[in-house]
N, C-alpha and C positions, 0 to 999 in steps of 0.2 A: 415353174416347179416340176414340169414334166408329167403331171397327173392328167388323166383324161378330163376334158372339160365336161364330159357327159355326167360325171359324178356331181350330184347336187351340191356337195360341200365345196367342190372346186368352183362351180359357177357362183355360188354365194360369195366365196372369197373374192372372185373377180369383180362381182357387182359391188361389193363393199369397198374394194380398193379404188375402183373408178369413181364411186359416188361419195367417198368419205368427205370431200370438201364441202358437200352440201350441209353436213352436220357441223363442220368446224368454222365455216366462214359465212358472212352475210351474203345472200344471193340477190343480185339485182333483178333476176328473172323470177317472176312469181311462179311460173310453171316448173322451175328447177327445184324439186323437192328431194328429200333424202330417200323417199320410197319409190321414186320413178326416175327413169333416164330421159334426158333430153337427147337430141339427135347426136351431138358430139360425143356424149357419154356412151350412147349405143354403138357408135362406130368404134370407140376404144374397146368396149366389151367384146365386140366381134373380133377385133384384132388380137386381143388377149386370149380369147377362146381358141383361135387358130393357132397361136403360138403355143398354147398348152397342149393342143391335140397333135400338132405336127412340130416336133422339136427340131432344133437346128441340125442335129445329127441325122435325122430322117428325111431331110429335104433334098438330098442328092445334089448338093452344091448350088441349089437354086436360092435366089434372094428371098427375103421374107415377103417383099412386095409381090413377087411372082407366085409364091406359095399361097399368099392370102387371096390373090385374084383367082387362082385355080380352085382353092377350097370353096370360095363363094360361088363360083360358076358351076362347079361339078358336084358339089355336095350340098351346100346350104340352099341355094335357089331351087334345085330340083326337089329336094326334100319338102320344102314348104309349098311348092306348087302342088305336089301330090297331096299333102295334108289339106290344102284349100279345096282341091277337087273332091277329095273324099268327104270333106265336111259338107260341100254343096250337094253331094249325092246322098248324104245322111248316113254314111258308114264310118264317120270319124267320131271321136269323143267330142263332148261339148266344148272342152277347153283344150287348147294346144299347149 
């Protein structure tokens, strides 16, 4: 939809889109609930967030796979490493 994934409403929409089958169908996996993501759903959420934040028009001709890899490597991972370090030093919020 081209909206920033940082907007809570956009993230909620992505979460719901990925997790909707947990409400609609019987789940064989007990840990796969409508309020939490299993690994495969988490991967899909990350891909959808990347696609929402970096639209095809702004990718400079790069494939989505390359864009996703770069986004994870240069944005997501460093951001969360910093958050974890800050939390260990006691200068971050209690919840991420």
